[in-house]
C-alpha positions in Angstrom: 20.6 5.2 -21.0 18.2 2.3 -21.4 16.5 1.1 -18.3 16.9 -2.7 -18.7 14.7 -3.7 -15.8 11.8 -1.4 -17.0 12.1 -2.9 -20.5 12.0 -6.4 -19.1 8.9 -5.7 -17.0 7.1 -3.8 -19.8 7.8 -6.6 -22.3 6.5 -9.1 -19.8 3.3 -7.1 -19.4 2.8 -6.5 -23.2 3.4 -10.1 -24.1 1.5 -11.7 -21.3 0.0 -15.0 -22.3 -3.2 -14.7 -20.3 -5.2 -12.3 -18.1 -3.7 -13.4 -14.8 -0.1 -13.1 -16.2 -1.0 -9.7 -17.6 -2.4 -8.5 -14.2 0.6 -9.8 -12.2 3.1 -8.4 -14.6 1.4 -5.0 -14.6 1.4 -4.8 -10.8 5.2 -5.6 -10.8 5.7 -2.9 -13.4 3.7 -0.3 -11.4 5.6 -1.1 -8.2 8.9 -0.7 -10.0 7.9 2.6 -11.6 6.6 3.9 -8.3 10.0 3.1 -6.8 11.7 5.0 -9.6 9.3 8.0 -9.0 7.8 7.7 -12.4 4.3 8.5 -11.3 2.7 9.4 -14.6 3.7 6.0 -15.9 2.2 4.4 -12.8 -1.1 6.1 -13.5 -1.0 5.2 -17.1 -0.4 1.4 -16.6 -2.5 1.3 -13.5 -5.5 2.8 -15.4 -5.0 0.2 -18.2 -5.0 -2.8 -15.8 -7.7 -1.5 -13.5 -10.1 -1.6 -16.5 -9.3 -5.3 -17.0 -9.6 -6.0 -13.3 -13.1 -4.5 -13.0 -14.4 -7.6 -14.8 -12.5 -10.0 -12.6 -12.7 -11.0 -8.9 -9.0 -10.2 -8.3 -9.7 -7.7 -5.5 -6.3 -8.2 -3.9 -4.3 -6.8 -6.9 -7.0 -4.1 -7.7 -6.6 -2.8 -4.2 -2.8 -2.6 -4.6 -3.1 -0.9 -7.9 -5.6 1.7 -6.6 -3.3 2.4 -3.7 -0.3 2.9 -6.0 -2.3 5.2 -8.2 -3.5 7.2 -5.2 0.1 7.7 -4.1 1.1 8.8 -7.6 -1.7 11.3 -7.8 -0.8 12.6 -4.4 2.8 13.1 -5.3 1.8 15.0 -8.3 -0.3 17.3 -6.1 -3.7 16.0 -7.4 -5.3 15.4 -3.9 -8.8 15.0 -5.4 -7.9 12.0 -7.6 -5.6 10.6 -4.8 -8.6 10.6 -2.5 -10.9 9.0 -5.0 -8.5 6.1 -5.7 -7.7 5.6 -2.0 -11.5 5.5 -1.3 -11.8 2.8 -4.0 -8.9 0.8 -2.3 -10.6 1.3 1.1 -13.9 -0.1 0.0 -12.2 -3.2 -1.4 -10.1 -3.7 1.7 -13.2 -3.4 3.9 -15.0 -5.9 1.8 -12.0 -8.3 2.0 -11.7 -7.6 5.8 -7.9 -7.3 5.2 -6.5 -5.6 8.3 -3.0 -5.2 6.7 -4.4 -3.3 3.7 -6.7 -1.2 5.9 -3.8 -0.2 8.2 -1.8 0.9 5.1 -4.8 2.8 3.6 -5.6 4.6 6.8 -1.9 5.6 7.0 -2.1 6.9 3.4 -5.3 8.8 4.2 -3.3 10.5 7.0 -0.7 11.6 4.5 -3.5 13.2 2.3 -4.9 15.0 5.3 -1.4 16.1 6.3 -1.0 17.6 2.8 -4.2 19.7 3.4 -2.9 20.6 6.9 -6.0 18.9 8.5 -3.9 17.6 11.3 -6.8 16.5 13.5 -8.1 14.3 10.7 -4.6 13.1 10.0 -4.2 12.0 13.6 -7.5 10.2 13.6 -6.4 8.1 10.6 -3.0 7.4 12.2 -4.6 6.1 15.4 -7.0 3.9 13.4 -4.0 2.4 11.7 -2.2 2.1 15.0 -5.1 0.2 16.4 -5.1 -2.4 13.6 -1.3 -2.7 13.7 -1.2 -3.3 17.5 -4.1 -5.8 17.1 -2.4 -7.8 14.4 1.3 -7.2 15.0 2.0 -5.2 11.8 5.3 -3.7 13.2 6.4 -2.1 9.9 3.4 0.1 9.5 3.2 0.7 13.3 6.7 2.3 13.3 5.8 4.6 10.4 2.6 5.6 12.3 4.6 6.4 15.5 7.0 8.6 13.4 4.2 10.5 11.8 2.3 11.0 15.1 5.5 12.2 16.6 6.0 14.7 13.8 2.4 15.9 13.9 2.8 16.8 17.6 6.2 18.3 16.9 4.6 20.7 14.3 2.5 22.2 17.1 5.2 22.2 19.8 3.6 19.5 21.9 7.1 18.2 22.7 6.2 15.7 25.4 3.9 13.7 23.1 6.2 14.1 20.1 9.1 12.6 22.1 6.8 9.8 23.4 5.9 8.6 20.0 9.3 9.1 18.4 10.9 7.1 21.1 8.4 4.4 20.6 9.4 4.2 17.0 13.1 4.3 17.8 12.7 1.5 20.2 11.1 -0.8 17.6 12.8 0.0 14.4 16.0 -1.7 13.1 16.0 0.3 9.9 18.9 2.8 9.8 17.1 5.3 7.5 14.1 5.3 9.9 16.5 5.7 12.9 18.2 8.6 11.2 14.9 10.4 10.5 13.8 9.8 14.1 17.1 11.2 15.5 16.7 14.2 13.2 13.2 14.9 14.6 14.3 14.4 18.2 17.2 16.8 17.5 14.7 19.4 16.3 12.8 19.1 19.5 15.9 19.7 21.6 16.9 22.6 19.3 13.5 24.2 19.8 14.0 23.7 23.6 17.4 25.4 23.3 19.2 22.3 24.4 21.9 22.7 21.7 24.2 20.0 23.0 21.6 17.3 22.9 20.3 18.6 19.6 23.8 18.5 18.1 24.3 14.9 19.3 21.0 13.8 17.7 21.8 15.6 14.4 25.3 14.0 14.4 23.8 10.5 14.8 21.3 11.2 12.0 24.0 12.6 9.7 26.2 9.6 10.2 23.4 7.2 9.1 22.3 9.4 6.1 25.9 9.7 5.0 26.5 6.0 5.3 23.5 5.4 3.0 24.7 8.2 0.7 21.4 10.1 1.2 22.4 13.6 0.3 18.9 15.0 0.3 18.3 14.1 3.9 21.6 15.7 4.8 20.4 19.2 3.7 18.2 20.0 6.7 21.0 18.7 9.0 23.5 21.2 7.5 20.9 24.0 7.9 20.4 23.1 11.6 24.2 22.9 12.1 24.2 26.4 10.6 21.7 27.7 13.1 23.4 26.0 16.0 26.7 27.5 15.0 25.0 30.9 14.7 23.6 30.6 18.2 27.1 29.9 19.5 28.4 33.0 17.7 30.5 31.0 15.2 29.7 32.9 12.0 32.3 31.2 9.8 31.1 27.7 10.6 27.5 28.8 10.1 28.4 30.2 6.7 30.2 27.0 5.8 27.1 24.9 6.7 24.9 27.3 4.7 27.0 27.0 1.6 27.0 23.2 1.8 23.3 23.1 2.3 22.7 25.4 -0.7 25.0 23.4 -2.9 23.2 20.2 -2.1 19.8 21.8 -2.5 20.8 23.0 -6.0 22.1 19.6 -6.9 18.9 17.9 -5.8 16.7 20.5 -7.4 14.2 20.6 -4.6 12.6 24.0 -3.8 12.0 23.7 -0.1 15.6 23.0 1.0 16.8 25.6 -1.5 14.4 28.2 0.1 15.5 27.2 3.7 19.2 27.4 2.8 18.7 30.9 1.4 16.8 31.9 4.6 19.8 30.7 6.7 22.1 33.0 4.6 19.7 35.9 5.3 19.7 35.2 9.0 23.5 34.9 9.2 24.0 38.3 7.5 21.4 39.9 9.7 23.1 38.6 12.8 26.4 40.0 11.4 24.7 43.4 10.9 25.4 43.1 7.2 22.0 44.4 6.1 23.0 44.8 2.5 23.7 41.1 2.0 20.8 40.1 4.2 18.5 42.2 2.0 19.9 40.5 -1.1 18.9 37.1 0.2 15.5 38.3 1.4 14.8 39.7 -2.0 15.5 36.3 -3.6 13.2 34.6 -1.0 10.4 37.1 -1.8 10.7 36.3 -5.5 10.2 32.6 -4.9 7.9 32.5 -1.8 4.8 31.9 -4.0 6.4 28.5 -5.0 6.4 27.4 -1.3 3.2 25.8 -0.1 4.4 24.5 3.3 2.7 26.8 5.8 5.2 26.2 8.5 8.2 27.2 6.3 6.2 30.3 5.2 5.5 31.1 8.9 9.2 30.9 9.7 10.1 33.1 6.7 7.4 35.7 7.5 8.5 35.9 11.2 12.2 36.2 10.3 11.6 38.8 7.5 9.3 40.8 9.7 12.0 40.9 12.4 14.5 42.1 9.8 12.3 44.9 8.6 11.6 46.1 12.1 15.4 46.3 12.6 15.8 48.5 9.5 12.6 50.4 10.2 10.9 49.5 6.9 7.3 50.2 7.9 5.7 49.3 4.5 7.3 45.8 4.4 6.4 45.4 8.1 2.7 46.0 7.4 2.7 43.7 4.4 4.4 40.8 6.2 2.6 41.3 9.5 -0.7 40.7 7.6 0.8 37.7 5.8 2.0 36.3 9.1 -1.4 36.7 10.8 -3.0 35.0 7.8 -0.7 32.0 8.1 -1.2 31.8 11.9 -5.0 31.9 11.4 -4.8 29.0 9.0 -2.6 27.0 11.4 -5.0 27.5 14.3 -8.0 26.6 12.1 -6.3 23.4 10.7 -4.4 21.9 13.6 -7.2 20.8 15.9 -4.6 19.1 18.1 -5.1 19.3 21.8 
C-alpha cells in the first residue's frame, strides 16, 4: 500500500524551490518517519539535510535533526552514534541558550544511560531536565521526567520515592496514555508489596485506558500481571487464560520481551500445579531464547525462577549454572544502579 503522506512530504523535499524550503520540508519528513518508526529513513534524510545545514546558521532545525537522528540510532541499538548526535544537539542548544531544547536533550541523555543501566547517571540527567522544566514551566517534559524518575526508583525497589514521583506525574497529566502507564507502574509497586487488591485496581484502570485507545501492546504486561495475581489467589484456570491472551498478543506484536515474559508465566503456572513436565517444556524454550534478551531485570527474574524450579526437581547441574548466572546479573545491577 502506498503511503500517500510520505510521498507528499518526500516530493515536497525533493522539489523544494530554495534551501530554506528544502530544510523545512526535510524536517517535516523526518518527524513523520520517526512517528512511523522508520528510523533508517530518518537517519538517511537527516544526514542529507545536516550536510546542507552545516553551511547555514539555522541552528534551530539542525538541533532538531540531530535529536531525531540520535533517537533513531538509539532505537536501532547504536548507542555510540546516538550519543554522538545528542552531544551535537546539546552543544547547539547550549549555544542558543534554549532551555526547552536542553530539557529535552537531558531527558534523552537519561534514556541512553538507562539503556546502559547507568541508573545514577540517568537520574542526574533527569533531575537536570526537571530543574529546567520547573524553572520555565515546561509541563509536558516535566511529566515525562517524573514518570521516568518513578520507574528508576521502582527498578531498585525504593517504593516510597517511586510512588512520590509517579503521583506527581499523575496529578499533572491529562493525557490518558500517560495516566495508563502511571497506573500500571503504581500497580506494580502494590503487587511487589503484596497488596493484590490495590494492584488489581490500578491494573484495571490502566487496562481500561489502553483498551480505549486500542493499545494492544501495552495490554500484554497487564495480562501477565493478571496471571500472576490469579496464581497467587490459587485460580489456575484464570491464570492460564491470562497467560494465553498475553502470549497471543505478544506473537501478534512480534516483540521478544513480552513473548519471553508470557512464556515464563506459563512455566510458573505449571510449576505451581506440580506439572513439572510442562513446566520444563516452557523453561527449555526460554533457555533457547534467553540470549536474545538484554534487559537485566527480566533476566534476573528468569534466573531466580528457573533456579527455584531446578532446586525443586533437584537438578544440581542446572542449579550451579544458573546460580552463577544469577550472581553475575546481581553484580551488574549493584555496580550499575548507584541509587541511594
